[in-house]
N, C-alpha and C positions, 0 to 999 in steps of 0.2 A: 700580233694575231689579228690586226684590223684589215689585213689584206692589202695595206698601202704603204706600211712602214718598212723600209729597208733596214734590216738589223745588223747587217755586217756583209763581210765576204768570205767565203772559204773556198779554198783549194784542195782538191782530192785527187788522187792519182792510184790508179790500179791496172793490174794486168787482168784481162777477161778473155776467154777463149769462146769465141762464138763457134757454133756448128750450124751451117745451111744445109738444109735439105730440100729438094724440089718434088711437088706434086703434079705430075704433067696433066693428070685429069682434072685437077681442081685450078691449074695453073697459078699455083702460089709456092713461095718459099716459106719454109718453117726455120725460125731461127732459135736456137736453144743455146743459152748462155751457162758458161761455168765460171764463177767467180771465186777467189781466194777469201777464206774466212776472215774476219774483222779481228779476231782475237787469236787465232791458231794458224800459222803460215802452212802447215801440213794439212790442213782441211780444206776441200773446194766444195762449192755448192752448185749443183746443176738445177737451172731454172728452166723448166719445159717452156717451149718457145711460143712466140705469137707469130702471126702469118702477116706477109705482104703479097698482095696480088700483083700479078705482072702488069695489070692496068695502072699501077702506081709506080712502075718503072719506065722511065722515059728515055729513048735512044735505040734505034733499030740496031746499032754495032756498039761496040765498046769504045770509047767510054759511056756509060750510063748514069742517070742520076735516079735514086731510088728516094721516093718521098713517102715516109712512114705515116705521115699527116696524123690523125688520132689514134693510132695502133702502135703503142709503144713497143719498144725492146725492153724486156724484165731482167733485172739483175738482183740478187740477193747475196749479202756477204755474212750470212750467219746472225746479223744484228738488225740491218735496215734492207727495205725494199726500195729499189730506185726504178722507177719508171721514165725511161729515155726516149724523146720524140726527135729521132734525127731525119735530115736529109742528108743523103749520101751520095758521094760523087765515087764511082767504082771504075776501074780499069781492069779487065781480064784479058789474059794472052792464053789462046787454047793452043794445044799441041794436038792436033786430030779431034778426036773425041775426049781426050783428056784436058786437064787443067794444066797449064804450065806455069802461069804467074797470075795472082790476082792482089790487088791493092784498094784500100778505102781511105778516102778522107771526108771530112765534114764539110758540107755546105751550110747546113744550119743545124742547131741541136738545142733542145731545152730538155731539163729534167725536173721531175718532181718525186719527193722522196718523203716515206715517213721513217723518220730516225728513231730506232728503238733503242733501248739499253741506257738511256739517259736519265739522269736523278729524276726529273719530273715526267718519266713515262713517255717521251718522245717529243719531237718537234716536226713541223712539216717544212720542207726546203724546196724552194723553186730556183731555178736559175738555168744558166747556159752551160754547155758542155762541148768537149772535142773528142771525136772517136777516129782513130786511124790505125791502120794496120796491114797486114798482109798475109797471104795465104801460106799454109804448113803444108808441103806436100806429104801424102800418106805415107810414103816411104821414111818419113823424119819424124812421124808424131810420136813414136816411143822415145825419142831423144828430147823432144821440145815440148811436148806437151805432159802435164801431171796425169798421172794413172787415173785419178778421179775425175778427169774430164774427157778422157777417151771414150768414144762410143764402143758400145758392147759389140 
């Protein structure tokens, strides 16, 4: 708790479904996450999104680099809240005005978490992280995305 001591290494892995929406007038993307519950695999938690301005998206064409800087993507698993600060490498392939394919990978990433549900009422965690994934076409949402994560 002195801010300097490294207490150990922890590896966590999970599936998260992010939903990105673009607000043309504000020129921002909003990212809403849906994370599986830490205690019950059948429960999913939607965390309303933070935004990233297009001024922090570098590259006129794809691939692009998205720098979230001090604006984290939020994840909640029913027990703990994770603030993830990524810089992402994105590659998007359009099909006319529709999305054909999209992938992301991490350039850099850090996480700060308030871990609840522990015997002594929580710990703070800081560290590095890796995010990667690909887009799910709208036609496949019903098969690939849990019902609790689908947009209304």
